[in-house]
Biopython code that builds the backbone (N, CA, C, O; Angstrom):
import numpy as np
from Bio.PDB.StructureBuilder import StructureBuilder

atoms = [
    (1, "UNK", "N", (149.448, 48.853, 105.508)),
    (1, "UNK", "CA", (150.595, 48.077, 105.075)),
    (1, "UNK", "C", (150.895, 48.378, 103.621)),
    (1, "UNK", "O", (149.977, 48.541, 102.818)),
    (2, "UNK", "N", (152.150, 48.451, 103.278)),
    (2, "UNK", "CA", (152.566, 48.764, 101.921)),
    (2, "UNK", "C", (152.519, 47.528, 101.039)),
    (2, "UNK", "O", (152.656, 46.402, 101.516)),
    (3, "UNK", "N", (152.324, 47.753, 99.756)),
    (3, "UNK", "CA", (152.430, 46.666, 98.793)),
    (3, "UNK", "C", (153.889, 46.463, 98.443)),
    (3, "UNK", "O", (154.677, 47.409, 98.473)),
    (4, "UNK", "N", (154.248, 45.255, 98.117)),
    (4, "UNK", "CA", (155.618, 44.955, 97.717)),
    (4, "UNK", "C", (155.610, 44.494, 96.269)),
    (4, "UNK", "O", (154.809, 43.646, 95.876)),
    (5, "UNK", "N", (156.508, 45.063, 95.486)),
    (5, "UNK", "CA", (156.619, 44.721, 94.068)),
    (5, "UNK", "C", (158.046, 44.317, 93.759)),
    (5, "UNK", "O", (158.988, 44.780, 94.403)),
    (6, "UNK", "N", (158.196, 43.468, 92.790)),
    (6, "UNK", "CA", (159.517, 43.112, 92.296)),
    (6, "UNK", "C", (159.729, 43.847, 90.979)),
    (6, "UNK", "O", (158.784, 44.051, 90.217)),
    (7, "UNK", "N", (160.957, 44.238, 90.718)),
    (7, "UNK", "CA", (161.264, 44.979, 89.502)),
    (7, "UNK", "C", (162.494, 44.366, 88.857)),
    (7, "UNK", "O", (163.279, 43.687, 89.519)),
    (8, "UNK", "N", (162.657, 44.602, 87.594)),
    (8, "UNK", "CA", (163.766, 44.027, 86.827)),
    (8, "UNK", "C", (164.659, 45.143, 86.313)),
    (8, "UNK", "O", (164.177, 46.087, 85.688)),
    (9, "UNK", "N", (165.958, 45.042, 86.571)),
    (9, "UNK", "CA", (166.937, 45.993, 86.053)),
    (9, "UNK", "C", (167.484, 45.424, 84.744)),
    (9, "UNK", "O", (167.783, 44.233, 84.653)),
    (10, "UNK", "N", (167.610, 46.280, 83.741)),
    (10, "UNK", "CA", (168.155, 45.847, 82.450)),
    (10, "UNK", "C", (168.953, 46.979, 81.838)),
    (10, "UNK", "O", (168.863, 48.126, 82.277)),
    (11, "UNK", "N", (169.734, 46.652, 80.822)),
    (11, "UNK", "CA", (170.558, 47.651, 80.156)),
    (11, "UNK", "C", (169.760, 48.260, 79.001)),
    (11, "UNK", "O", (169.131, 47.552, 78.215)),
    (12, "UNK", "N", (169.803, 49.593, 78.923)),
    (12, "UNK", "CA", (169.151, 50.319, 77.847)),
    (12, "UNK", "C", (170.173, 51.311, 77.303)),
    (12, "UNK", "O", (170.418, 52.352, 77.912)),
    (13, "UNK", "N", (170.764, 50.991, 76.168)),
    (13, "UNK", "CA", (171.858, 51.806, 75.645)),
    (13, "UNK", "C", (173.047, 51.673, 76.578)),
    (13, "UNK", "O", (173.466, 50.559, 76.891)),
    (14, "UNK", "N", (173.600, 52.803, 77.030)),
    (14, "UNK", "CA", (174.716, 52.782, 77.972)),
    (14, "UNK", "C", (174.249, 53.001, 79.415)),
    (14, "UNK", "O", (175.068, 53.258, 80.297)),
    (15, "UNK", "N", (172.960, 52.901, 79.654)),
    (15, "UNK", "CA", (172.406, 53.146, 80.981)),
    (15, "UNK", "C", (171.765, 51.884, 81.533)),
    (15, "UNK", "O", (171.472, 50.938, 80.801)),
    (16, "UNK", "N", (171.558, 51.895, 82.831)),
    (16, "UNK", "CA", (170.792, 50.839, 83.479)),
    (16, "UNK", "C", (169.373, 51.366, 83.618)),
    (16, "UNK", "O", (169.172, 52.541, 83.923)),
    (17, "UNK", "N", (168.397, 50.509, 83.396)),
    (17, "UNK", "CA", (166.998, 50.906, 83.496)),
    (17, "UNK", "C", (166.287, 49.974, 84.467)),
    (17, "UNK", "O", (166.693, 48.827, 84.653)),
    (18, "UNK", "N", (165.247, 50.466, 85.067)),
    (18, "UNK", "CA", (164.472, 49.696, 86.025)),
    (18, "UNK", "C", (163.048, 49.589, 85.511)),
    (18, "UNK", "O", (162.373, 50.601, 85.323)),
    (19, "UNK", "N", (162.598, 48.386, 85.288)),
    (19, "UNK", "CA", (161.241, 48.164, 84.810)),
    (19, "UNK", "C", (160.343, 47.985, 86.021)),
    (19, "UNK", "O", (160.511, 47.040, 86.792)),
    (20, "UNK", "N", (159.385, 48.896, 86.187)),
    (20, "UNK", "CA", (158.499, 48.862, 87.341)),
    (20, "UNK", "C", (157.127, 48.329, 86.951)),
    (20, "UNK", "O", (156.632, 48.631, 85.865)),
    (21, "UNK", "N", (156.511, 47.544, 87.821)),
    (21, "UNK", "CA", (155.164, 47.042, 87.533)),
    (21, "UNK", "C", (154.152, 48.176, 87.465)),
    (21, "UNK", "O", (154.325, 49.211, 88.108)),
    (22, "UNK", "N", (153.103, 47.980, 86.691)),
    (22, "UNK", "CA", (152.063, 48.992, 86.526)),
    (22, "UNK", "C", (151.405, 49.334, 87.864)),
    (22, "UNK", "O", (150.957, 50.462, 88.070)),
    (23, "UNK", "N", (151.351, 48.357, 88.772)),
    (23, "UNK", "CA", (150.710, 48.551, 90.065)),
    (23, "UNK", "C", (151.371, 49.596, 90.940)),
    (23, "UNK", "O", (150.774, 50.045, 91.918)),
    (24, "UNK", "N", (152.598, 49.995, 90.607)),
    (24, "UNK", "CA", (153.282, 51.028, 91.383)),
    (24, "UNK", "C", (152.557, 52.359, 91.240)),
    (24, "UNK", "O", (152.624, 53.201, 92.135)),
    (25, "UNK", "N", (151.868, 52.553, 90.126)),
    (25, "UNK", "CA", (151.063, 53.755, 89.953)),
    (25, "UNK", "C", (151.720, 54.872, 89.185)),
    (25, "UNK", "O", (151.179, 55.976, 89.136)),
    (26, "UNK", "N", (152.867, 54.629, 88.584)),
    (26, "UNK", "CA", (153.512, 55.654, 87.760)),
    (26, "UNK", "C", (152.975, 55.589, 86.343)),
    (26, "UNK", "O", (152.518, 54.541, 85.886)),
    (27, "UNK", "N", (153.035, 56.708, 85.662)),
    (27, "UNK", "CA", (152.637, 56.763, 84.263)),
    (27, "UNK", "C", (153.846, 57.084, 83.415)),
    (27, "UNK", "O", (154.826, 57.651, 83.899)),
    (28, "UNK", "N", (153.776, 56.720, 82.151)),
    (28, "UNK", "CA", (154.869, 57.013, 81.226)),
    (28, "UNK", "C", (155.138, 58.505, 81.210)),
    (28, "UNK", "O", (154.218, 59.310, 81.060)),
    (29, "UNK", "N", (156.403, 58.871, 81.367)),
    (29, "UNK", "CA", (156.792, 60.273, 81.347)),
    (29, "UNK", "C", (156.813, 60.937, 82.715)),
    (29, "UNK", "O", (157.227, 62.090, 82.825)),
    (30, "UNK", "N", (156.370, 60.229, 83.779)),
    (30, "UNK", "CA", (156.427, 60.812, 85.126)),
    (30, "UNK", "C", (157.877, 61.079, 85.509)),
    (30, "UNK", "O", (158.757, 60.259, 85.249)),
    (31, "UNK", "N", (158.120, 62.228, 86.128)),
    (31, "UNK", "CA", (159.434, 62.535, 86.677)),
    (31, "UNK", "C", (159.459, 62.048, 88.113)),
    (31, "UNK", "O", (158.530, 62.309, 88.878)),
    (32, "UNK", "N", (160.522, 61.337, 88.483)),
    (32, "UNK", "CA", (160.652, 60.839, 89.845)),
    (32, "UNK", "C", (161.965, 61.314, 90.443)),
    (32, "UNK", "O", (162.937, 61.563, 89.730)),
    (33, "UNK", "N", (161.976, 61.433, 91.749)),
    (33, "UNK", "CA", (163.192, 61.724, 92.492)),
    (33, "UNK", "C", (163.639, 60.417, 93.114)),
    (33, "UNK", "O", (162.859, 59.748, 93.791)),
    (34, "UNK", "N", (164.887, 60.051, 92.889)),
    (34, "UNK", "CA", (165.444, 58.796, 93.391)),
    (34, "UNK", "C", (166.571, 59.117, 94.354)),
    (34, "UNK", "O", (167.485, 59.872, 94.022)),
    (35, "UNK", "N", (166.505, 58.540, 95.550)),
    (35, "UNK", "CA", (167.529, 58.746, 96.566)),
    (35, "UNK", "C", (168.123, 57.387, 96.905)),
    (35, "UNK", "O", (167.396, 56.461, 97.264)),
    (36, "UNK", "N", (169.440, 57.263, 96.794)),
    (36, "UNK", "CA", (170.111, 56.028, 97.191)),
    (36, "UNK", "C", (170.646, 56.211, 98.602)),
    (36, "UNK", "O", (171.120, 57.287, 98.964)),
    (37, "UNK", "N", (170.565, 55.155, 99.390)),
    (37, "UNK", "CA", (170.991, 55.187, 100.783)),
    (37, "UNK", "C", (172.262, 54.361, 100.950)),
    (37, "UNK", "O", (172.555, 53.490, 100.131)),
    (38, "UNK", "N", (173.003, 54.632, 102.000)),
    (38, "UNK", "CA", (174.275, 53.963, 102.247)),
    (38, "UNK", "C", (174.162, 52.452, 102.388)),
    (38, "UNK", "O", (175.139, 51.737, 102.167)),
    (39, "UNK", "N", (172.988, 51.959, 102.752)),
    (39, "UNK", "CA", (172.826, 50.512, 102.940)),
    (39, "UNK", "C", (172.442, 49.800, 101.643)),
    (39, "UNK", "O", (172.161, 48.601, 101.657)),
    (40, "UNK", "N", (172.426, 50.528, 100.522)),
    (40, "UNK", "CA", (172.103, 49.922, 99.236)),
    (40, "UNK", "C", (170.635, 50.037, 98.867)),
    (40, "UNK", "O", (170.262, 49.686, 97.748)),
    (41, "UNK", "N", (169.802, 50.510, 99.757)),
    (41, "UNK", "CA", (168.386, 50.662, 99.449)),
    (41, "UNK", "C", (168.149, 51.992, 98.728)),
    (41, "UNK", "O", (169.001, 52.880, 98.745)),
    (42, "UNK", "N", (166.998, 52.111, 98.106)),
    (42, "UNK", "CA", (166.631, 53.318, 97.376)),
    (42, "UNK", "C", (165.212, 53.719, 97.755)),
    (42, "UNK", "O", (164.393, 52.877, 98.125)),
    (43, "UNK", "N", (164.939, 54.993, 97.661)),
    (43, "UNK", "CA", (163.601, 55.530, 97.851)),
    (43, "UNK", "C", (163.308, 56.406, 96.647)),
    (43, "UNK", "O", (164.177, 57.147, 96.188)),
    (44, "UNK", "N", (162.091, 56.324, 96.137)),
    (44, "UNK", "CA", (161.739, 57.227, 95.043)),
    (44, "UNK", "C", (160.307, 57.697, 95.213)),
    (44, "UNK", "O", (159.488, 57.029, 95.843)),
    (45, "UNK", "N", (160.019, 58.857, 94.640)),
    (45, "UNK", "CA", (158.675, 59.402, 94.643)),
    (45, "UNK", "C", (158.511, 60.287, 93.429)),
    (45, "UNK", "O", (159.484, 60.750, 92.833)),
    (46, "UNK", "N", (157.245, 60.514, 93.071)),
    (46, "UNK", "CA", (156.970, 61.419, 91.949)),
    (46, "UNK", "C", (157.562, 62.777, 92.272)),
    (46, "UNK", "O", (157.418, 63.282, 93.386)),
    (47, "UNK", "N", (158.217, 63.352, 91.308)),
    (47, "UNK", "CA", (158.867, 64.643, 91.523)),
    (47, "UNK", "C", (157.860, 65.692, 91.968)),
    (47, "UNK", "O", (158.175, 66.533, 92.810)),
    (48, "UNK", "N", (156.685, 65.654, 91.429)),
    (48, "UNK", "CA", (155.670, 66.650, 91.788)),
    (48, "UNK", "C", (155.242, 66.506, 93.246)),
    (48, "UNK", "O", (154.663, 67.438, 93.804)),
    (49, "UNK", "N", (155.510, 65.370, 93.871)),
    (49, "UNK", "CA", (155.120, 65.136, 95.258)),
    (49, "UNK", "C", (156.261, 65.400, 96.230)),
    (49, "UNK", "O", (156.118, 65.122, 97.421)),
    (50, "UNK", "N", (157.380, 65.923, 95.767)),
    (50, "UNK", "CA", (158.553, 66.100, 96.623)),
    (50, "UNK", "C", (158.239, 66.969, 97.838)),
    (50, "UNK", "O", (158.669, 66.648, 98.945)),
    (51, "UNK", "N", (157.508, 68.046, 97.657)),
    (51, "UNK", "CA", (157.181, 68.923, 98.783)),
    (51, "UNK", "C", (156.294, 68.201, 99.783)),
    (51, "UNK", "O", (156.459, 68.378, 100.990)),
    (52, "UNK", "N", (155.355, 67.389, 99.304)),
    (52, "UNK", "CA", (154.479, 66.641, 100.205)),
    (52, "UNK", "C", (155.277, 65.615, 101.007)),
    (52, "UNK", "O", (154.990, 65.390, 102.183)),
    (53, "UNK", "N", (156.269, 64.995, 100.385)),
    (53, "UNK", "CA", (157.113, 64.031, 101.096)),
    (53, "UNK", "C", (157.878, 64.734, 102.206)),
    (53, "UNK", "O", (157.937, 64.234, 103.329)),
    (54, "UNK", "N", (158.462, 65.882, 101.907)),
    (54, "UNK", "CA", (159.182, 66.628, 102.936)),
    (54, "UNK", "C", (158.248, 67.065, 104.061)),
    (54, "UNK", "O", (158.615, 66.993, 105.234)),
    (55, "UNK", "N", (157.053, 67.514, 103.714)),
    (55, "UNK", "CA", (156.084, 67.903, 104.733)),
    (55, "UNK", "C", (155.720, 66.727, 105.629)),
    (55, "UNK", "O", (155.579, 66.891, 106.841)),
    (56, "UNK", "N", (155.567, 65.545, 105.044)),
    (56, "UNK", "CA", (155.207, 64.379, 105.849)),
    (56, "UNK", "C", (156.352, 63.986, 106.778)),
    (56, "UNK", "O", (156.111, 63.529, 107.896)),
    (57, "UNK", "N", (157.584, 64.157, 106.333)),
    (57, "UNK", "CA", (158.721, 63.864, 107.197)),
    (57, "UNK", "C", (158.784, 64.858, 108.348)),
    (57, "UNK", "O", (159.087, 64.479, 109.479)),
    (58, "UNK", "N", (158.506, 66.102, 108.074)),
    (58, "UNK", "CA", (158.526, 67.131, 109.110)),
    (58, "UNK", "C", (157.482, 66.824, 110.179)),
    (58, "UNK", "O", (157.752, 66.967, 111.371)),
    (59, "UNK", "N", (156.315, 66.413, 109.766)),
    (59, "UNK", "CA", (155.246, 66.097, 110.700)),
    (59, "UNK", "C", (155.478, 64.824, 111.488)),
    (59, "UNK", "O", (154.741, 64.556, 112.437)),
    (60, "UNK", "N", (156.476, 64.031, 111.130)),
    (60, "UNK", "CA", (156.746, 62.771, 111.808)),
    (60, "UNK", "C", (157.451, 62.968, 113.148)),
    (60, "UNK", "O", (157.477, 62.046, 113.963)),
    (61, "UNK", "N", (158.015, 64.134, 113.393)),
    (61, "UNK", "CA", (158.717, 64.388, 114.644)),
    (61, "UNK", "C", (157.715, 64.760, 115.740)),
    (61, "UNK", "O", (156.706, 65.417, 115.480)),
    (62, "UNK", "N", (158.007, 64.333, 116.950)),
    (62, "UNK", "CA", (157.141, 64.667, 118.078)),
    (62, "UNK", "C", (157.232, 66.168, 118.364)),
    (62, "UNK", "O", (158.225, 66.804, 118.011)),
    (63, "UNK", "N", (156.203, 66.738, 119.002)),
    (63, "UNK", "CA", (156.227, 68.182, 119.285)),
    (63, "UNK", "C", (157.428, 68.611, 120.135)),
    (63, "UNK", "O", (157.904, 69.738, 120.001)),
    (64, "UNK", "N", (157.919, 67.731, 121.002)),
    (64, "UNK", "CA", (159.035, 68.091, 121.859)),
    (64, "UNK", "C", (160.399, 67.796, 121.277)),
    (64, "UNK", "O", (161.413, 67.967, 121.953)),
    (65, "UNK", "N", (160.436, 67.354, 120.031)),
    (65, "UNK", "CA", (161.711, 67.010, 119.407)),
    (65, "UNK", "C", (162.624, 68.235, 119.391)),
    (65, "UNK", "O", (162.239, 69.302, 118.913)),
    (66, "UNK", "N", (163.816, 68.072, 119.910)),
    (66, "UNK", "CA", (164.836, 69.121, 119.962)),
    (66, "UNK", "C", (164.445, 70.281, 120.881)),
    (66, "UNK", "O", (165.026, 71.362, 120.785)),
    (67, "UNK", "N", (163.463, 70.071, 121.777)),
    (67, "UNK", "CA", (163.049, 71.144, 122.686)),
    (67, "UNK", "C", (164.203, 71.593, 123.576)),
    (67, "UNK", "O", (164.291, 72.764, 123.943)),
    (68, "UNK", "N", (165.082, 70.664, 123.921)),
    (68, "UNK", "CA", (166.229, 70.984, 124.766)),
    (68, "UNK", "C", (167.486, 71.251, 123.947)),
    (68, "UNK", "O", (168.586, 71.306, 124.497)),
    (69, "UNK", "N", (167.331, 71.413, 122.652)),
    (69, "UNK", "CA", (168.490, 71.636, 121.796)),
    (69, "UNK", "C", (169.221, 70.325, 121.522)),
    (69, "UNK", "O", (168.714, 69.246, 121.828)),
    (70, "UNK", "N", (170.391, 70.429, 120.954)),
    (70, "UNK", "CA", (171.181, 69.244, 120.619)),
    (70, "UNK", "C", (171.980, 68.725, 121.791)),
    (70, "UNK", "O", (172.446, 67.586, 121.772)),
    (71, "UNK", "N", (172.142, 69.537, 122.802)),
    (71, "UNK", "CA", (172.967, 69.115, 123.925)),
    (71, "UNK", "C", (174.434, 69.297, 123.581)),
    (71, "UNK", "O", (174.782, 69.760, 122.495)),
    (72, "UNK", "N", (175.279, 68.928, 124.516)),
    (72, "UNK", "CA", (176.716, 69.041, 124.285)),
    (72, "UNK", "C", (177.191, 67.854, 123.465)),
    (72, "UNK", "O", (176.970, 66.702, 123.836)),
    (73, "UNK", "N", (177.835, 68.140, 122.365)),
    (73, "UNK", "CA", (178.368, 67.096, 121.505)),
    (73, "UNK", "C", (179.871, 67.286, 121.439)),
    (73, "UNK", "O", (180.364, 68.276, 120.898)),
    (74, "UNK", "N", (180.583, 66.336, 121.992)),
    (74, "UNK", "CA", (182.049, 66.410, 121.988)),
    (74, "UNK", "C", (182.566, 65.924, 120.635)),
    (74, "UNK", "O", (182.196, 64.846, 120.170)),
    (75, "UNK", "N", (183.412, 66.718, 120.021)),
    (75, "UNK", "CA", (184.015, 66.329, 118.752)),
    (75, "UNK", "C", (185.492, 66.648, 118.792)),
    (75, "UNK", "O", (185.910, 67.650, 119.372)),
    (76, "UNK", "N", (186.280, 65.785, 118.168)),
    (76, "UNK", "CA", (187.711, 66.018, 118.052)),
    (76, "UNK", "C", (187.955, 67.167, 117.089)),
    (76, "UNK", "O", (187.145, 67.423, 116.198)),
    (77, "UNK", "N", (189.076, 67.859, 117.269)),
    (77, "UNK", "CA", (189.468, 68.898, 116.316)),
    (77, "UNK", "C", (189.717, 68.249, 114.958)),
    (77, "UNK", "O", (190.230, 67.133, 114.876)),
    (78, "UNK", "N", (189.356, 68.942, 113.921)),
    (78, "UNK", "CA", (189.539, 68.418, 112.563)),
    (78, "UNK", "C", (190.719, 69.097, 111.893)),
    (78, "UNK", "O", (190.988, 70.279, 112.106)),
    (79, "UNK", "N", (191.418, 68.315, 111.075)),
    (79, "UNK", "CA", (192.528, 68.851, 110.291)),
    (79, "UNK", "C", (191.978, 69.180, 108.905)),
    (79, "UNK", "O", (191.825, 68.285, 108.073)),
    (80, "UNK", "N", (191.680, 70.447, 108.652)),
    (80, "UNK", "CA", (191.065, 70.862, 107.398)),
    (80, "UNK", "C", (192.080, 71.015, 106.266)),
    (80, "UNK", "O", (191.703, 71.353, 105.144)),
    (81, "UNK", "N", (193.355, 70.773, 106.543)),
    (81, "UNK", "CA", (194.371, 70.935, 105.493)),
    (81, "UNK", "C", (194.421, 69.736, 104.565)),
    (81, "UNK", "O", (195.034, 69.818, 103.500)),
    (82, "UNK", "N", (193.791, 68.614, 104.936)),
    (82, "UNK", "CA", (193.774, 67.429, 104.080)),
    (82, "UNK", "C", (192.385, 67.232, 103.509)),
    (82, "UNK", "O", (191.398, 67.652, 104.113)),
    (83, "UNK", "N", (192.299, 66.601, 102.359)),
    (83, "UNK", "CA", (191.028, 66.353, 101.720)),
    (83, "UNK", "C", (190.319, 65.190, 102.352)),
    (83, "UNK", "O", (190.841, 64.553, 103.267)),
    (84, "UNK", "N", (189.124, 64.909, 101.868)),
    (84, "UNK", "CA", (188.357, 63.782, 102.412)),
    (84, "UNK", "C", (189.049, 62.459, 102.104)),
    (84, "UNK", "O", (189.676, 62.295, 101.058)),
    (85, "UNK", "N", (188.922, 61.535, 103.027)),
    (85, "UNK", "CA", (189.555, 60.221, 102.836)),
    (85, "UNK", "C", (188.546, 59.135, 102.524)),
    (85, "UNK", "O", (188.927, 58.046, 102.096)),
    (86, "UNK", "N", (187.268, 59.409, 102.727)),
    (86, "UNK", "CA", (186.239, 58.416, 102.426)),
    (86, "UNK", "C", (184.916, 59.143, 102.231)),
    (86, "UNK", "O", (184.808, 60.348, 102.459)),
    (87, "UNK", "N", (183.925, 58.392, 101.808)),
    (87, "UNK", "CA", (182.595, 58.963, 101.602)),
    (87, "UNK", "C", (182.312, 59.200, 100.133)),
    (87, "UNK", "O", (183.143, 58.912, 99.272)),
    (88, "UNK", "N", (181.156, 59.719, 99.863)),
    (88, "UNK", "CA", (180.709, 59.889, 98.483)),
    (88, "UNK", "C", (181.575, 60.871, 97.710)),
    (88, "UNK", "O", (181.741, 60.723, 96.499)),
    (89, "UNK", "N", (182.131, 61.869, 98.387)),
    (89, "UNK", "CA", (182.900, 62.892, 97.679)),
    (89, "UNK", "C", (184.342, 62.470, 97.444)),
    (89, "UNK", "O", (185.077, 63.149, 96.727)),
    (90, "UNK", "N", (184.748, 61.366, 98.035)),
    (90, "UNK", "CA", (186.158, 60.946, 97.893)),
    (90, "UNK", "C", (186.445, 60.386, 96.543)),
    (90, "UNK", "O", (187.578, 59.990, 96.267)),
]
sb = StructureBuilder()
sb.init_structure("model")
sb.init_model(0)
sb.init_chain("A")
sb.init_seg("    ")
for serial, (resi, resn, name, xyz) in enumerate(atoms, 1):
    if name == "N":
        sb.init_residue(resn, " ", resi, " ")
    sb.init_atom(name, np.array(xyz, "f"), 0.0, 1.0, " ", f" {name:<3s}", serial, name[0])
structure = sb.get_structure()
């Protein structure tokens, strides 16, 4: 089971900063990778551990995952003459 910590966001200069408890295990000067998700949640890990995180995600799939391919996926034709109307790039 994971530990749960509370953190405090505060303003530092013109940026927002996140004060993390010592129990999280980070040290001053550690580089972290932060990923924000569409539901408002965030995931972060030590930058030096990025490859290990990806490896662990790869190993999470069952051996038969995608054994039959993606299957037939019906999609409507797209109109590429217009730009994006929503999403992060909009």
